[in-house]
CHARMM-style PDB file with segment names, atoms N, HN, CA, C and O in Angstrom:
ATOM      1  N   MET     1      10.843 -20.271  -9.144  1.00  0.00      PROA
ATOM      2  CA  MET     1       9.776 -19.655  -8.383  1.00  0.00      PROA
ATOM      3  C   MET     1      10.262 -18.311  -7.839  1.00  0.00      PROA
ATOM      4  O   MET     1      11.410 -18.168  -7.418  1.00  0.00      PROA
ATOM      5  N   THR     2       9.378 -17.355  -7.860  1.00  0.00      PROA
ATOM      6  HN  THR     2       8.445 -17.471  -8.202  1.00  0.00      PROA
ATOM      7  CA  THR     2       9.669 -16.004  -7.411  1.00  0.00      PROA
ATOM      8  C   THR     2       8.785 -15.667  -6.219  1.00  0.00      PROA
ATOM      9  O   THR     2       7.612 -16.037  -6.181  1.00  0.00      PROA
ATOM     10  N   THR     3       9.347 -14.973  -5.259  1.00  0.00      PROA
ATOM     11  HN  THR     3      10.300 -14.672  -5.289  1.00  0.00      PROA
ATOM     12  CA  THR     3       8.586 -14.542  -4.089  1.00  0.00      PROA
ATOM     13  C   THR     3       8.158 -13.093  -4.297  1.00  0.00      PROA
ATOM     14  O   THR     3       8.992 -12.233  -4.579  1.00  0.00      PROA
ATOM     15  N   ILE     4       6.866 -12.823  -4.159  1.00  0.00      PROA
ATOM     16  HN  ILE     4       6.189 -13.522  -3.930  1.00  0.00      PROA
ATOM     17  CA  ILE     4       6.350 -11.461  -4.330  1.00  0.00      PROA
ATOM     18  C   ILE     4       5.652 -11.027  -3.045  1.00  0.00      PROA
ATOM     19  O   ILE     4       5.220 -11.856  -2.244  1.00  0.00      PROA
ATOM     20  N   LYS     5       5.551  -9.718  -2.869  1.00  0.00      PROA
ATOM     21  HN  LYS     5       5.902  -9.045  -3.520  1.00  0.00      PROA
ATOM     22  CA  LYS     5       4.791  -9.151  -1.761  1.00  0.00      PROA
ATOM     23  C   LYS     5       3.432  -8.741  -2.301  1.00  0.00      PROA
ATOM     24  O   LYS     5       3.341  -7.941  -3.233  1.00  0.00      PROA
ATOM     25  N   LEU     6       2.396  -9.281  -1.724  1.00  0.00      PROA
ATOM     26  HN  LEU     6       2.470  -9.931  -0.967  1.00  0.00      PROA
ATOM     27  CA  LEU     6       1.045  -8.988  -2.200  1.00  0.00      PROA
ATOM     28  C   LEU     6       0.623  -7.554  -1.927  1.00  0.00      PROA
ATOM     29  O   LEU     6      -0.315  -7.067  -2.558  1.00  0.00      PROA
ATOM     30  N   ASN     7       1.276  -6.874  -1.019  1.00  0.00      PROA
ATOM     31  HN  ASN     7       2.038  -7.270  -0.506  1.00  0.00      PROA
ATOM     32  CA  ASN     7       0.929  -5.483  -0.718  1.00  0.00      PROA
ATOM     33  C   ASN     7       1.158  -4.582  -1.933  1.00  0.00      PROA
ATOM     34  O   ASN     7       0.491  -3.558  -2.083  1.00  0.00      PROA
ATOM     35  N   ARG     8       2.088  -4.957  -2.788  1.00  0.00      PROA
ATOM     36  HN  ARG     8       2.630  -5.788  -2.666  1.00  0.00      PROA
ATOM     37  CA  ARG     8       2.330  -4.150  -3.987  1.00  0.00      PROA
ATOM     38  C   ARG     8       1.209  -4.310  -4.996  1.00  0.00      PROA
ATOM     39  O   ARG     8       0.858  -3.357  -5.693  1.00  0.00      PROA
ATOM     40  N   CYS     9       0.644  -5.505  -5.081  1.00  0.00      PROA
ATOM     41  HN  CYS     9       0.929  -6.278  -4.516  1.00  0.00      PROA
ATOM     42  CA  CYS     9      -0.441  -5.766  -6.028  1.00  0.00      PROA
ATOM     43  C   CYS     9      -1.792  -5.359  -5.469  1.00  0.00      PROA
ATOM     44  O   CYS     9      -2.668  -4.917  -6.213  1.00  0.00      PROA
ATOM     45  N   CYS    10      -1.963  -5.502  -4.178  1.00  0.00      PROA
ATOM     46  HN  CYS    10      -1.252  -5.861  -3.573  1.00  0.00      PROA
ATOM     47  CA  CYS    10      -3.236  -5.218  -3.510  1.00  0.00      PROA
ATOM     48  C   CYS    10      -2.981  -4.252  -2.362  1.00  0.00      PROA
ATOM     49  O   CYS    10      -2.769  -4.692  -1.233  1.00  0.00      PROA
ATOM     50  N   PRO    11      -2.996  -2.949  -2.621  1.00  0.00      PROA
ATOM     51  CA  PRO    11      -2.646  -1.979  -1.574  1.00  0.00      PROA
ATOM     52  C   PRO    11      -3.623  -1.935  -0.413  1.00  0.00      PROA
ATOM     53  O   PRO    11      -3.297  -1.371   0.632  1.00  0.00      PROA
ATOM     54  N   TYR    12      -4.802  -2.507  -0.558  1.00  0.00      PROA
ATOM     55  HN  TYR    12      -5.066  -2.965  -1.407  1.00  0.00      PROA
ATOM     56  CA  TYR    12      -5.781  -2.482   0.519  1.00  0.00      PROA
ATOM     57  C   TYR    12      -5.486  -3.512   1.604  1.00  0.00      PROA
ATOM     58  O   TYR    12      -6.145  -3.507   2.644  1.00  0.00      PROA
ATOM     59  N   LEU    13      -4.512  -4.395   1.388  1.00  0.00      PROA
ATOM     60  HN  LEU    13      -3.976  -4.399   0.544  1.00  0.00      PROA
ATOM     61  CA  LEU    13      -4.140  -5.361   2.425  1.00  0.00      PROA
ATOM     62  C   LEU    13      -3.423  -4.637   3.559  1.00  0.00      PROA
ATOM     63  O   LEU    13      -2.580  -3.774   3.319  1.00  0.00      PROA
ATOM     64  N   THR    14      -3.757  -4.988   4.776  1.00  0.00      PROA
ATOM     65  HN  THR    14      -4.442  -5.690   4.971  1.00  0.00      PROA
ATOM     66  CA  THR    14      -3.161  -4.301   5.920  1.00  0.00      PROA
ATOM     67  C   THR    14      -1.965  -5.049   6.491  1.00  0.00      PROA
ATOM     68  O   THR    14      -1.150  -4.453   7.197  1.00  0.00      PROA
ATOM     69  N   GLU    15      -1.842  -6.326   6.205  1.00  0.00      PROA
ATOM     70  HN  GLU    15      -2.504  -6.810   5.631  1.00  0.00      PROA
ATOM     71  CA  GLU    15      -0.723  -7.098   6.735  1.00  0.00      PROA
ATOM     72  C   GLU    15       0.249  -7.457   5.611  1.00  0.00      PROA
ATOM     73  O   GLU    15      -0.134  -7.516   4.443  1.00  0.00      PROA
ATOM     74  N   ASN    16       1.485  -7.690   5.970  1.00  0.00      PROA
ATOM     75  HN  ASN    16       1.796  -7.642   6.919  1.00  0.00      PROA
ATOM     76  CA  ASN    16       2.496  -8.061   4.982  1.00  0.00      PROA
ATOM     77  C   ASN    16       2.352  -9.533   4.631  1.00  0.00      PROA
ATOM     78  O   ASN    16       2.487 -10.403   5.491  1.00  0.00      PROA
ATOM     79  N   VAL    17       2.078  -9.802   3.366  1.00  0.00      PROA
ATOM     80  HN  VAL    17       1.968  -9.095   2.668  1.00  0.00      PROA
ATOM     81  CA  VAL    17       1.883 -11.171   2.893  1.00  0.00      PROA
ATOM     82  C   VAL    17       2.841 -11.404   1.743  1.00  0.00      PROA
ATOM     83  O   VAL    17       2.847 -10.645   0.774  1.00  0.00      PROA
ATOM     84  N   THR    18       3.645 -12.440   1.840  1.00  0.00      PROA
ATOM     85  HN  THR    18       3.639 -13.057   2.628  1.00  0.00      PROA
ATOM     86  CA  THR    18       4.516 -12.823   0.740  1.00  0.00      PROA
ATOM     87  C   THR    18       4.021 -14.148   0.188  1.00  0.00      PROA
ATOM     88  O   THR    18       3.510 -14.994   0.921  1.00  0.00      PROA
ATOM     89  N   LEU    19       4.182 -14.312  -1.117  1.00  0.00      PROA
ATOM     90  HN  LEU    19       4.597 -13.624  -1.713  1.00  0.00      PROA
ATOM     91  CA  LEU    19       3.655 -15.485  -1.790  1.00  0.00      PROA
ATOM     92  C   LEU    19       4.662 -15.942  -2.829  1.00  0.00      PROA
ATOM     93  O   LEU    19       5.278 -15.119  -3.506  1.00  0.00      PROA
ATOM     94  N   GLU    20       4.829 -17.219  -2.955  1.00  0.00      PROA
ATOM     95  HN  GLU    20       4.329 -17.888  -2.405  1.00  0.00      PROA
ATOM     96  CA  GLU    20       5.740 -17.762  -3.945  1.00  0.00      PROA
ATOM     97  C   GLU    20       4.930 -18.143  -5.182  1.00  0.00      PROA
ATOM     98  O   GLU    20       4.022 -18.972  -5.115  1.00  0.00      PROA
ATOM     99  N   VAL    21       5.275 -17.521  -6.319  1.00  0.00      PROA
ATOM    100  HN  VAL    21       6.012 -16.847  -6.374  1.00  0.00      PROA
ATOM    101  CA  VAL    21       4.555 -17.755  -7.571  1.00  0.00      PROA
ATOM    102  C   VAL    21       5.543 -18.165  -8.652  1.00  0.00      PROA
ATOM    103  O   VAL    21       6.755 -18.021  -8.492  1.00  0.00      PROA
ATOM    104  N   SER    22       5.010 -18.676  -9.752  1.00  0.00      PROA
ATOM    105  HN  SER    22       4.026 -18.793  -9.882  1.00  0.00      PROA
ATOM    106  CA  SER    22       5.876 -19.058 -10.867  1.00  0.00      PROA
ATOM    107  C   SER    22       6.430 -17.802 -11.542  1.00  0.00      PROA
ATOM    108  O   SER    22       5.904 -16.705 -11.357  1.00  0.00      PROA
ATOM    109  N   ASP    23       7.475 -17.973 -12.311  1.00  0.00      PROA
ATOM    110  HN  ASP    23       7.902 -18.864 -12.461  1.00  0.00      PROA
ATOM    111  CA  ASP    23       8.119 -16.839 -12.974  1.00  0.00      PROA
ATOM    112  C   ASP    23       7.185 -16.155 -13.970  1.00  0.00      PROA
ATOM    113  O   ASP    23       7.232 -14.935 -14.122  1.00  0.00      PROA
ATOM    114  N   GLU    24       6.337 -16.931 -14.651  1.00  0.00      PROA
ATOM    115  HN  GLU    24       6.300 -17.923 -14.527  1.00  0.00      PROA
ATOM    116  CA  GLU    24       5.415 -16.349 -15.621  1.00  0.00      PROA
ATOM    117  C   GLU    24       4.417 -15.412 -14.958  1.00  0.00      PROA
ATOM    118  O   GLU    24       4.112 -14.344 -15.488  1.00  0.00      PROA
ATOM    119  N   ILE    25       3.914 -15.809 -13.807  1.00  0.00      PROA
ATOM    120  HN  ILE    25       4.161 -16.677 -13.376  1.00  0.00      PROA
ATOM    121  CA  ILE    25       2.958 -14.966 -13.088  1.00  0.00      PROA
ATOM    122  C   ILE    25       3.641 -13.708 -12.572  1.00  0.00      PROA
ATOM    123  O   ILE    25       3.041 -12.633 -12.586  1.00  0.00      PROA
ATOM    124  N   ALA    26       4.867 -13.820 -12.126  1.00  0.00      PROA
ATOM    125  HN  ALA    26       5.355 -14.693 -12.115  1.00  0.00      PROA
ATOM    126  CA  ALA    26       5.609 -12.648 -11.654  1.00  0.00      PROA
ATOM    127  C   ALA    26       5.819 -11.646 -12.783  1.00  0.00      PROA
ATOM    128  O   ALA    26       5.729 -10.439 -12.563  1.00  0.00      PROA
ATOM    129  N   VAL    27       6.094 -12.132 -13.981  1.00  0.00      PROA
ATOM    130  HN  VAL    27       6.167 -13.113 -14.160  1.00  0.00      PROA
ATOM    131  CA  VAL    27       6.278 -11.243 -15.135  1.00  0.00      PROA
ATOM    132  C   VAL    27       4.976 -10.529 -15.467  1.00  0.00      PROA
ATOM    133  O   VAL    27       4.982  -9.328 -15.738  1.00  0.00      PROA
ATOM    134  N   VAL    28       3.865 -11.247 -15.449  1.00  0.00      PROA
ATOM    135  HN  VAL    28       3.860 -12.223 -15.229  1.00  0.00      PROA
ATOM    136  CA  VAL    28       2.562 -10.642 -15.754  1.00  0.00      PROA
ATOM    137  C   VAL    28       2.209  -9.581 -14.723  1.00  0.00      PROA
ATOM    138  O   VAL    28       1.727  -8.509 -15.087  1.00  0.00      PROA
ATOM    139  N   LEU    29       2.438  -9.857 -13.449  1.00  0.00      PROA
ATOM    140  HN  LEU    29       2.830 -10.728 -13.153  1.00  0.00      PROA
ATOM    141  CA  LEU    29       2.137  -8.880 -12.406  1.00  0.00      PROA
ATOM    142  C   LEU    29       2.992  -7.628 -12.535  1.00  0.00      PROA
ATOM    143  O   LEU    29       2.490  -6.519 -12.352  1.00  0.00      PROA
ATOM    144  N   SER    30       4.261  -7.784 -12.845  1.00  0.00      PROA
ATOM    145  HN  SER    30       4.669  -8.684 -12.995  1.00  0.00      PROA
ATOM    146  CA  SER    30       5.125  -6.602 -12.974  1.00  0.00      PROA
ATOM    147  C   SER    30       4.763  -5.796 -14.221  1.00  0.00      PROA
ATOM    148  O   SER    30       4.813  -4.567 -14.198  1.00  0.00      PROA
ATOM    149  N   THR    31       4.398  -6.480 -15.306  1.00  0.00      PROA
ATOM    150  HN  THR    31       4.358  -7.479 -15.324  1.00  0.00      PROA
ATOM    151  CA  THR    31       3.990  -5.776 -16.525  1.00  0.00      PROA
ATOM    152  C   THR    31       2.704  -5.002 -16.288  1.00  0.00      PROA
ATOM    153  O   THR    31       2.586  -3.849 -16.704  1.00  0.00      PROA
ATOM    154  N   GLY    32       1.747  -5.621 -15.629  1.00  0.00      PROA
ATOM    155  HN  GLY    32       1.843  -6.557 -15.291  1.00  0.00      PROA
ATOM    156  CA  GLY    32       0.486  -4.939 -15.320  1.00  0.00      PROA
ATOM    157  C   GLY    32       0.690  -3.737 -14.423  1.00  0.00      PROA
ATOM    158  O   GLY    32       0.030  -2.713 -14.600  1.00  0.00      PROA
ATOM    159  N   GLY    33       1.586  -3.845 -13.469  1.00  0.00      PROA
ATOM    160  HN  GLY    33       2.122  -4.677 -13.325  1.00  0.00      PROA
ATOM    161  CA  GLY    33       1.874  -2.717 -12.591  1.00  0.00      PROA
ATOM    162  C   GLY    33       2.496  -1.552 -13.336  1.00  0.00      PROA
ATOM    163  O   GLY    33       2.168  -0.393 -13.083  1.00  0.00      PROA
ATOM    164  N   ARG    34       3.398  -1.867 -14.259  1.00  0.00      PROA
ATOM    165  HN  ARG    34       3.664  -2.809 -14.465  1.00  0.00      PROA
ATOM    166  CA  ARG    34       4.020  -0.803 -15.061  1.00  0.00      PROA
ATOM    167  C   ARG    34       3.007  -0.138 -15.977  1.00  0.00      PROA
ATOM    168  O   ARG    34       3.052   1.079 -16.157  1.00  0.00      PROA
ATOM    169  N   GLN    35       2.094  -0.907 -16.561  1.00  0.00      PROA
ATOM    170  HN  GLN    35       2.058  -1.896 -16.414  1.00  0.00      PROA
ATOM    171  CA  GLN    35       1.067  -0.325 -17.420  1.00  0.00      PROA
ATOM    172  C   GLN    35       0.127   0.564 -16.629  1.00  0.00      PROA
ATOM    173  O   GLN    35      -0.289   1.613 -17.120  1.00  0.00      PROA
ATOM    174  N   CYS    36      -0.210   0.170 -15.433  1.00  0.00      PROA
ATOM    175  HN  CYS    36       0.128  -0.682 -15.034  1.00  0.00      PROA
ATOM    176  CA  CYS    36      -1.076   0.983 -14.576  1.00  0.00      PROA
ATOM    177  C   CYS    36      -0.375   2.295 -14.209  1.00  0.00      PROA
ATOM    178  O   CYS    36      -0.991   3.360 -14.251  1.00  0.00      PROA
ATOM    179  N   ASP    37       0.895   2.220 -13.854  1.00  0.00      PROA
ATOM    180  HN  ASP    37       1.396   1.355 -13.820  1.00  0.00      PROA
ATOM    181  CA  ASP    37       1.656   3.430 -13.527  1.00  0.00      PROA
ATOM    182  C   ASP    37       1.751   4.351 -14.734  1.00  0.00      PROA
ATOM    183  O   ASP    37       1.634   5.569 -14.600  1.00  0.00      PROA
ATOM    184  N   SER    38       1.962   3.773 -15.912  1.00  0.00      PROA
ATOM    185  HN  SER    38       2.056   2.783 -16.021  1.00  0.00      PROA
ATOM    186  CA  SER    38       2.055   4.562 -17.136  1.00  0.00      PROA
ATOM    187  C   SER    38       0.734   5.265 -17.430  1.00  0.00      PROA
ATOM    188  O   SER    38       0.720   6.440 -17.799  1.00  0.00      PROA
ATOM    189  N   TYR    39      -0.380   4.545 -17.265  1.00  0.00      PROA
ATOM    190  HN  TYR    39      -0.369   3.591 -16.964  1.00  0.00      PROA
ATOM    191  CA  TYR    39      -1.702   5.146 -17.484  1.00  0.00      PROA
ATOM    192  C   TYR    39      -1.950   6.306 -16.524  1.00  0.00      PROA
ATOM    193  O   TYR    39      -2.433   7.360 -16.938  1.00  0.00      PROA
ATOM    194  N   LYS    40      -1.627   6.122 -15.257  1.00  0.00      PROA
ATOM    195  HN  LYS    40      -1.235   5.266 -14.920  1.00  0.00      PROA
ATOM    196  CA  LYS    40      -1.824   7.190 -14.268  1.00  0.00      PROA
ATOM    197  C   LYS    40      -0.964   8.403 -14.596  1.00  0.00      PROA
ATOM    198  O   LYS    40      -1.413   9.540 -14.451  1.00  0.00      PROA
ATOM    199  N   ARG    41       0.276   8.168 -15.038  1.00  0.00      PROA
ATOM    200  HN  ARG    41       0.641   7.244 -15.156  1.00  0.00      PROA
ATOM    201  CA  ARG    41       1.165   9.266 -15.385  1.00  0.00      PROA
ATOM    202  C   ARG    41       0.623  10.034 -16.593  1.00  0.00      PROA
ATOM    203  O   ARG    41       0.614  11.264 -16.583  1.00  0.00      PROA
ATOM    204  N   ARG    42       0.170   9.319 -17.642  1.00  0.00      PROA
ATOM    205  HN  ARG    42       0.178   8.319 -17.650  1.00  0.00      PROA
ATOM    206  CA  ARG    42      -0.389   9.984 -18.815  1.00  0.00      PROA
ATOM    207  C   ARG    42      -1.651  10.760 -18.466  1.00  0.00      PROA
ATOM    208  O   ARG    42      -1.865  11.861 -18.972  1.00  0.00      PROA
ATOM    209  N   LYS    43      -2.481  10.194 -17.609  1.00  0.00      PROA
ATOM    210  HN  LYS    43      -2.307   9.299 -17.198  1.00  0.00      PROA
ATOM    211  CA  LYS    43      -3.712  10.856 -17.188  1.00  0.00      PROA
ATOM    212  C   LYS    43      -3.390  12.158 -16.463  1.00  0.00      PROA
ATOM    213  O   LYS    43      -4.059  13.171 -16.665  1.00  0.00      PROA
ATOM    214  N   ARG    44      -2.371  12.124 -15.624  1.00  0.00      PROA
ATOM    215  HN  ARG    44      -1.828  11.301 -15.460  1.00  0.00      PROA
ATOM    216  CA  ARG    44      -1.980  13.308 -14.856  1.00  0.00      PROA
ATOM    217  C   ARG    44      -1.359  14.361 -15.772  1.00  0.00      PROA
ATOM    218  O   ARG    44      -1.625  15.551 -15.603  1.00  0.00      PROA
ATOM    219  N   GLU    45      -0.536  13.946 -16.738  1.00  0.00      PROA
ATOM    220  HN  GLU    45      -0.320  12.980 -16.875  1.00  0.00      PROA
ATOM    221  CA  GLU    45       0.158  14.899 -17.609  1.00  0.00      PROA
ATOM    222  C   GLU    45      -0.789  15.556 -18.611  1.00  0.00      PROA
ATOM    223  O   GLU    45      -0.714  16.766 -18.824  1.00  0.00      PROA
ATOM    224  N   ARG    46      -1.665  14.787 -19.221  1.00  0.00      PROA
ATOM    225  HN  ARG    46      -1.726  13.804 -19.048  1.00  0.00      PROA
ATOM    226  CA  ARG    46      -2.525  15.296 -20.284  1.00  0.00      PROA
ATOM    227  C   ARG    46      -3.842  15.831 -19.773  1.00  0.00      PROA
ATOM    228  O   ARG    46      -4.526  16.579 -20.473  1.00  0.00      PROA
ATOM    229  N   GLY    47      -4.198  15.465 -18.587  1.00  0.00      PROA
ATOM    230  HN  GLY    47      -3.642  14.857 -18.019  1.00  0.00      PROA
ATOM    231  CA  GLY    47      -5.495  15.865 -18.056  1.00  0.00      PROA
ATOM    232  C   GLY    47      -6.574  14.974 -18.637  1.00  0.00      PROA
ATOM    233  O   GLY    47      -6.422  14.411 -19.721  1.00  0.00      PROA
ATOM    234  N   GLU    48      -7.626  14.862 -17.926  1.00  0.00      PROA
ATOM    235  HN  GLU    48      -7.750  15.320 -17.045  1.00  0.00      PROA
ATOM    236  CA  GLU    48      -8.723  14.023 -18.382  1.00  0.00      PROA
ATOM    237  C   GLU    48     -10.013  14.697 -18.007  1.00  0.00      PROA
ATOM    238  O   GLU    48     -10.196  15.114 -16.864  1.00  0.00      PROA
ATOM    239  N   CYS    49     -10.918  14.808 -18.972  1.00  0.00      PROA
ATOM    240  HN  CYS    49     -10.769  14.470 -19.901  1.00  0.00      PROA
ATOM    241  CA  CYS    49     -12.199  15.427 -18.674  1.00  0.00      PROA
ATOM    242  C   CYS    49     -13.310  14.488 -19.121  1.00  0.00      PROA
ATOM    243  O   CYS    49     -13.125  13.662 -20.014  1.00  0.00      PROA
ATOM    244  N   SER    50     -14.434  14.627 -18.500  1.00  0.00      PROA
ATOM    245  HN  SER    50     -14.584  15.298 -17.774  1.00  0.00      PROA
ATOM    246  CA  SER    50     -15.571  13.797 -18.805  1.00  0.00      PROA
ATOM    247  C   SER    50     -16.347  14.405 -19.968  1.00  0.00      PROA
ATOM    248  O   SER    50     -16.341  15.620 -20.161  1.00  0.00      PROA
ATOM    249  N   LEU    51     -17.010  13.553 -20.736  1.00  0.00      PROA
ATOM    250  HN  LEU    51     -17.015  12.565 -20.579  1.00  0.00      PROA
ATOM    251  CA  LEU    51     -17.841  14.048 -21.828  1.00  0.00      PROA
ATOM    252  C   LEU    51     -19.197  14.529 -21.320  1.00  0.00      PROA
ATOM    253  O   LEU    51     -20.013  15.024 -22.098  1.00  0.00      PROA
ATOM    254  N   ASP    52     -19.439  14.387 -20.029  1.00  0.00      PROA
ATOM    255  HN  ASP    52     -18.777  13.985 -19.397  1.00  0.00      PROA
ATOM    256  CA  ASP    52     -20.711  14.798 -19.436  1.00  0.00      PROA
ATOM    257  C   ASP    52     -20.699  16.248 -18.962  1.00  0.00      PROA
ATOM    258  O   ASP    52     -21.717  16.732 -18.466  1.00  0.00      PROA
ATOM    259  N   VAL    53     -19.575  16.955 -19.100  1.00  0.00      PROA
ATOM    260  HN  VAL    53     -18.748  16.562 -19.502  1.00  0.00      PROA
ATOM    261  CA  VAL    53     -19.515  18.331 -18.603  1.00  0.00      PROA
ATOM    262  C   VAL    53     -20.241  19.271 -19.556  1.00  0.00      PROA
ATOM    263  O   VAL    53     -20.536  18.909 -20.695  1.00  0.00      PROA
ATOM    264  N   ASP    54     -20.524  20.474 -19.084  1.00  0.00      PROA
ATOM    265  HN  ASP    54     -20.284  20.769 -18.159  1.00  0.00      PROA
ATOM    266  CA  ASP    54     -21.216  21.467 -19.897  1.00  0.00      PROA
ATOM    267  C   ASP    54     -20.337  21.944 -21.042  1.00  0.00      PROA
ATOM    268  O   ASP    54     -19.114  21.949 -20.909  1.00  0.00      PROA
ATOM    269  N   PRO    55     -20.930  22.345 -22.170  1.00  0.00      PROA
ATOM    270  CA  PRO    55     -20.137  22.899 -23.274  1.00  0.00      PROA
ATOM    271  C   PRO    55     -19.409  24.162 -22.825  1.00  0.00      PROA
ATOM    272  O   PRO    55     -19.899  24.891 -21.962  1.00  0.00      PROA
ATOM    273  N   GLY    56     -18.283  24.411 -23.387  1.00  0.00      PROA
ATOM    274  HN  GLY    56     -17.885  23.819 -24.088  1.00  0.00      PROA
ATOM    275  CA  GLY    56     -17.505  25.587 -23.046  1.00  0.00      PROA
ATOM    276  C   GLY    56     -16.493  25.315 -21.959  1.00  0.00      PROA
ATOM    277  O   GLY    56     -15.881  26.243 -21.429  1.00  0.00      PROA
ATOM    278  N   PHE    57     -16.311  24.061 -21.624  1.00  0.00      PROA
ATOM    279  HN  PHE    57     -16.808  23.307 -22.054  1.00  0.00      PROA
ATOM    280  CA  PHE    57     -15.344  23.704 -20.618  1.00  0.00      PROA
ATOM    281  C   PHE    57     -13.982  24.028 -21.159  1.00  0.00      PROA
ATOM    282  OT1 PHE    57     -12.980  23.811 -20.479  1.00  0.00      PROA
TER     283      PHE     57
END
């Protein structure tokens, strides 16, 4: 069993909450967090524009 801090998964929580979860769930949560960070980094580096903008953008 692994102890995790829910504040890392749910930043909107205002209090510090720790929870004991199985190892499989801890792996899934850490993988999802890394994928989210990777997506945000790629979005910031490459830029992202909407298809709803005017032509000539």
